[in-house]
N, C-alpha and C positions, 0 to 999 in steps of 0.2 A: 374605623374612624368614628369618633364620638359625635353625638348630636348636641346641638345647642338650641335652647328655646329663644323665641323672639323676645320674651320678657328679659332674659339675661342680656341680650344684645342692646335693647332699649336702655336699660339701666346703665350699662357700660358707656354707651354713647353720651347719654345725658350727663354722666359724672365727669366726662372729659371735656365736652363742649361747654358745659355749664360750670366749669371750675370757678369757684369764687362766688357763685350765685346759690347760696344756701337757702332752703334745704333742697336736696335733689330727690333722694329716695327715702321714704318714711312710711309708717303705718298709721291708720286712723286709731284713735283711742276711745271713740264713742260713736254710737250709731247716729245717723243724721238723715235729713230728708234728701231730696234729689238735687238740692242746690247748695249743700254744705259739705265741705271736707274738713273734718275736725281732728286735730292732733295736738295734744299737749306735750308729746315727747319729741316732736320734730324740732330741728334746730332753726327756729324762726329768729333771725338776728335783727330783722327790721321791725319797726313798730307802727309805721304810718299805715293808715287805712288803704292807701293806694300803692303800698310798697311792692305788691306782687301782681298788680293789675296787668293784664295782657299775657301773663304766663299761662301755660296750659297744664291743668291737672289731669294726668293720664292714669287711668286705673289699670295697673298691671296684673293684679290678682285680687279676687274676692274670696271670702271664706267658703262660699258654696260653689265657686267656679262659674256662677251665672252672671247675668247683666248686673252692673254696667262694666264688667271687665272688658278691657280693650278700648273703652270710650275715653275721649279727651275733651275737656270743656275749659273755656277761657275763664280765668279768675277775674272777678269784678270788684271785690273789696276784701279787706282782711280785718279781723277783730283780734288784736294781740292778746287780750285778756283771756280769751277762750281758745285761742289757736284755731280759729274758724276761718277758712277760706270760702267765701261765697262765690259760686260759679254759675254759669249758664246751666240749665237743667240737664241732668243725666236721665237715662231711660228708666232707672230704678234707684231705690234708696241705697245709700252706702251703709255698711255695718261696721262694728268694731273689728279691728285687725285686717281690714282691707289694705292692700299695698298700693302706694301712690308714687309716681314719678312726676315731679314738678319740672316740666321741660324748660330748658334755657330760654330766656327772653328772645322772641323772634322766631322760634321754631314751634310749629304745630304738629299734631299727630300725623297729619298727611305728609308733612315734610319729612318726619322721621321714617315713615313707611317707604317713601320714595327713595330716601338715602340708603335704606337697607336693601330694598329690592333691586336698585340699580347695580349693586354688587352681587347679590346672590344669583341673579339671573344671567350674569355675564362671567362669573367666576367658574372656570372649568377645572373640575377635580378629577383625578385619575380613578378609574374603576376597571375591574377585570371580570369578564364573563366568558363562559364557554362559547367557542365558535362551533355552531351546530346547525344542521339542516332541519332540526326538529322545531316545530311551532311551539313556542313557550318552553323550550328546552331548559331555560334558566329560571322557570317558575316565577316570573315577575307579574303575571296576570293576577287580578284580585282573587279569582276563584280557580284553582287548578282543575276542577271538574270540566271547565270550559274546553280545555285542550287535552285533558288526560281523563277520558271517560272510562267507566267500568267495562272490562272485557269479559271476565268470568266472576260470578258471584256479586256481592255488594260490599266491597271494602269501602273504607272512609278515606277520602283524600281532602286535606285542608291546607290552607296557606299557613306557614309557620314563620314568624318574624323574629324569634329568639334563638332557636337552634339553627344557625346558618353558617355556612363556610365561605361562600362568595356571594356577591350581589346583596339584595335586601330581603330575600325570603327564600324558603325552601318549601318542599311539599312533605307534609306529614302523612304517612300511609299506615293505616291501621286495619287489621283483618283478624277475624276469629275463626276462619276456616282455611284449611290447606288449599293451595292452588287457586285462590281468588286473585284477581289481577286488574290492573289498569294499564291503558296503553295510549301512546301518542297518536296524532294524526298520521296518515300514510305518507311516506316519503318516496317519490318516484326514483327508481334505480334502473340500471341496465344489467342484463345477464352477464355474469363474469366479473362485474365491477367489484373491486376490493373495498370493503367497508371497515372503518375504524369506529368502535363503540366504547364509550366509557361513561362512568357516572360517579358522583360524589355521594357516598352512602354512609349513614350512621344507624346501626341497628340497636335498639334498646330492649327488644324482646323478640325471640324467635330468630328467623332468618328470611332473607328475600333473595330472589333471583333477578338479575338484570338480563333480559332475554331479547335477542334480535329475532324477529318473527317474520316469516314469509307471508305477507298479507294476501298475496294472490292465491297461494296453495294451502293456506291455513296450517303451517307447520313451523316449528322452531328451527332456526338455522344454527344458532349457537347461543351460549349464555354462561354467566358466572353467578354462583351463589355465595353469599357472605352472611356471617352472623356477628361481625365485629362491631363492638360499641364505639371504638375509636373511628374517626373519619377514615374511610377506606375507599379506594378507587378501583372497582372492577374494570378491567381493560382487556379488550380482545379484538382481533381482526377476523373477518370472514369474507368469503366470496359469495356473491349473489348467485343463487342456483338457477338452473335452466327454467324457463317459463315464469320467472318471478319478475313482476313489473313494479311492485311496491313493497316496502318493508315498514315495520313499526318496531318500536322498542317498548317492551312490556315490563312492568314491575310486578313480580309474582310472589305471593306469600308461600313459604315452604314449611311453615309450622302453623299449628292451630291458632296460637296467640302470637301475633306479629305486630310489632310497632317499629317503623323505620322512618328516617328522615332522608329525603333525596334532595341534595343540594342543587344538582343540575344533571341533565343527561345529554351527552355529546354524541353526535353522529356525523362523521365526515367521510368523504370518498378519498381513497388513496390514489385515485386516478383523475382527480379534478384539481385545478388551481385557481378557478374563478368562482366567487361566491357572491350572492346577494348578502348584504350585511344583516345581522340580526336586528329585529325591530327596535331594540333598546338603543341602537346607534341611529340617530336621525339624520346624520350627515357624515359621509365617508371621511370628510376632512377631520372629524373628531378622532379618528384612529391614529394612534401613535405607532404601534408595532404589533407583531404577532408573537405570543409567548408560548412556551411549552412546559409541561411538567415532567421533570426527570422521574423515571420509575424507580422508586426506592425499595424499602424493605417489603418483602413478600409475606403476606399473612398466611395462616394455615390453609386458606383457600387458594388454589392455584389461580394465577392471573388476577389476584386482588392485592393492591399495594397500599401500604400505609401512607396516608396523606401527610407527609412531613418534609417535603422538599420545597426549595425555593423555585419559583418560576424563572425560566431563563429565556433569552431572546431566541426565537426560532427564525424569524425573517423580518426585514423591513417591509412595511405594507406597500402595495402597489394599488393606488386608488384610481378607479376608472369611473367616469361620469358620462351618462347619456342624457344630456339635458332635455332632449326632445322625446325621450323614451318614457314608457310607463314606469320602469324600474330604473330610477336615476342613479342610485348609489350602489356600486359594487366594489369589491376589493379582491385582489389576488394574494395568494400565499403559496409558499413552497409546500409541496405535497407532504402531508403528514406520514410518518412511518408507523410508529406504534405508541406514540406519546399523546396524552391529552393536550389539546390546543386551545388557547384563550386569546381573545382580543384584549388589548390594552387600549382604552380610549378615554377621552376627556368628556365628562358629562356635566352640564350646567346644573346648579342647584335650583331649588324652587323658590318662588315668592311665598311670603307668609302673610296670613291674615289674622288669625287668632294669636293671642299671647302665648298659648301653649304649643303652637306650631314649631316644628324643629327643622334645622338645616344641619347638614353633615360638616360641621366645623369643630375643630379641636386643636389645641396646642398652637404651633406657629401659624397654621392656616387660619385659626380664629383671630390671632393677633393681626395678621395681614388684612383679613376682611374688615375688622374693626377700624383699622387705619383708613381703608377705602371708604367706609361709611361715614366716618368723621370728616374726611375730606369733602364728601358730598354735602354734609351739613354746613360746613363753613362756606362752601360755594353758594348755598342758598342765602346764608346770612350776609355774605359780601354783596350779593345782588340786591338784597333789600336795602342795605345801607347806601349803596351806590345810587339806587333809584330815589332815595330820600335826600341825596346831596351830601351825605356824611362820608366824604372821601377818605378821611383819616381812619374811620372805623372800617370802611370797606377795604382799605389797604391792609389793615391788621388782620381781618378775616381771610383775605386772599393769601396772605403770607402763611397763615395756619393751614389753609386749604392745600397749598403747594407742599408744605412740610409733610403733612400726612399723606398726600398723594405720592410723593417721592418714596416715603417709607413703604407704602402699599406696593408700588411697582417693584421696589428693591426686594421685598420679601417674596413676591410672586416669582421673580427671577431666581432668587436663591432656592426656592422650593420647587422650581421648574414647573410652575403651574400656568405660565402665560400660554394663551391659546396659540397653537401652531398656525403659522401663516402658510398660504399656498406657495408651493415651490421651495419651501424650507424643510430640510431634513430634520426630523425630530428624534432620530434614533440615538443621537449623541447627547440628548438632553436628559436622559433618565438613567437610573442605576441599572447595572447589568442583571441584577436579581431582585425579586420582590419577595419579602419575607411574609409568611402568613401566620 
């Protein structure tokens, strides 16, 4: 899913809500002091000195990316001959080619922020992460070293936000010596328990081994080595040996020069059906269902499969809550056999502060969110007009609010993004397969 900046969202909202109130988005054509926004190219249709009074000039981008980007100031007068909007003081001077959004009358920068955030923090978007007993098995921590420490030698492990298969980042693993390794925190197990291990791996130099390790007796239980540059899924099952109390999964370099990207590492028991949910899921009600990856084409390495299959439904979730307990959110799943298992859950987006901040919105989801944000803006405008006794304007804004609100809810329903309610089955609301 693509990302969208706050700047793009603000410009789109202003263009819609401020239709007929020109100009909306323009650039400065001359440097100015802290109280002047100058543009001879903007479409200033009005000439009166008070024509734009009360509107807010919002700086959406500066040439150097520094202040006063993101600041909005009220216009106090206008000079038509020079295209100069006098404003309350910004924190820094404007320069040529700074980008401006002149907000619609009645809306301030804070109003726009609230209209946006009220949607992004309540819009639940689907995401898919490995169901795993490993701490930071999906590599969502800022620094992988925190939970994937060196075991042998001194390889380099860093967060990678570009070469990723699921979630929002992977771990880049680099080694210059054979048999250097990193490992996860210990996972408690029971002797004889059957363990399923898998990982998403992309090797761009050398080869790596995904190893299940007996942390109690310091010996490998089993593992798979791969050198495939295409995303590959080493997958294997193993029994916990006698006298083993804890296991770890290690990523081991098998060549002198090794570079690999580990998208996630999964570890589940084939003898358990109840799990604490992964930390990325903050509320068990966010879970839609459990998915599995069919094992497809086998690479030249035994038990390593090309990552080219759609995820399919494994089971409907069984959410359990212990409201008085330390661990509140748990979820049951049908026992895995030999296939990688993933949670499908709904995750809220984040609020934005800077104009360069991003949210995961694109395509129809972006259009839905924009309708919701525009509806919130009209709601604010309607309240202002009602408080001022302008009932006719208030009614017009309320009508626009409802129109965009209905469009927002309709698109959410069409896209199956409405947050699931308690007691409602969500298994029928989503497609049977998820394409990667």
